[in-house]
C-alpha positions as CSV (number, residue, x, y, z in Angstrom):
1,M,-18.6,75.9,38.6
2,S,-15.3,76.4,37.0
3,K,-14.3,79.1,39.6
4,T,-14.8,76.2,42.3
5,W,-12.5,73.9,40.3
6,T,-10.0,76.7,39.6
7,F,-9.9,77.5,43.5
8,I,-9.4,73.7,44.4
9,G,-6.7,73.4,41.9
10,G,-5.0,76.4,43.2
11,V,-5.1,75.1,46.9
12,I,-3.8,71.5,45.7
13,A,-1.0,73.2,43.7
14,G,-0.2,75.5,46.7
15,N,-0.1,72.6,49.0
16,V,2.2,70.5,46.5
17,G,4.5,73.3,46.2
18,V,4.8,73.9,49.8
19,F,5.8,70.3,50.4
20,T,8.2,70.3,47.5
21,A,10.0,73.2,48.7
22,A,10.3,71.6,52.2
23,G,11.6,68.4,50.7
24,V,14.2,70.2,48.6
25,A,15.5,72.3,51.5
26,L,15.5,69.1,53.7
27,E,17.6,67.4,51.0
28,L,20.0,70.3,50.5
29,N,20.6,70.6,54.1
30,T,21.6,66.7,54.4
31,R,23.7,67.3,51.3
32,K,25.9,70.0,52.9
33,G,26.7,67.8,55.9
34,C,24.8,69.8,58.2
35,N,25.6,68.3,61.6
36,Y,22.8,70.0,63.8
37,G,21.6,66.5,64.9
38,S,24.8,65.6,66.3
39,M,25.0,68.6,68.8
40,D,22.9,68.3,72.0
41,E,20.2,71.0,72.7
42,P,21.9,73.1,75.4
43,Q,25.1,73.4,73.3
44,R,23.2,74.4,70.2
45,L,21.3,77.1,72.2
46,A,24.4,78.6,74.0
47,L,25.3,82.0,73.1
48,P,28.8,82.4,71.6
49,E,31.4,83.9,74.2
50,N,33.2,87.1,73.5
51,K,37.0,86.6,73.0
52,D,37.9,90.2,73.0
53,R,37.5,90.6,76.8
């Protein structure tokens, strides 16, 4: 029975860790002033042009 509770506790702890890491990453991106949301999709996906030619 204790192995079952250990497994369930590990699954819950893993899920909490994943969601915590995602929340921290999102918070850090918004604090940096990341402005990906202000660009429209084609501009964001466009490849940079070579300026040497």
